[in-house]
Steps between C-alpha positions, in 0.01 A plus 500: 500500500582468872154353561613193302853482637419445868250211462735326254788533745281367778413192298852465360666478839363144527637394159763264641253300705348306213836336425534390861139377504539296180826345615365408845182342365691318226749360753212364707344331195825348370678191626827578687714325235351721222522839674842581353367461146197705591700789641741500204199521265345782703837683498532462124145629448568795735814602308326461163206712609733771636693506172188521287347768719811720468497466124125561473496805727783654299305433179178648642688807620673561167171469308280707734735768639383759245128438554439377856797559726366277779398202289760268654384599845138426407589160353712396798242636744238287327720194541552577870126543559417179314763309701356646819149384398622151406724439800366748754 
């Protein structure tokens, strides 16, 4: 199990950078008078995704805790690795 933990933590330590990257590129591509609307939309999407991820991880855990104790870790590690591939 520890063989999987350390690479996922290594990739996961960069998880906040994609938000900064998307916001900086979006601000460059948006007119200055529309940047407020853009950042409010990005903030709303960020909060919605955080809420849905909390609910979904709790659901995955409750369903899989008897069979695969680390299923939530595997799912979230897969998301981290895919985000690293897309934005890395």
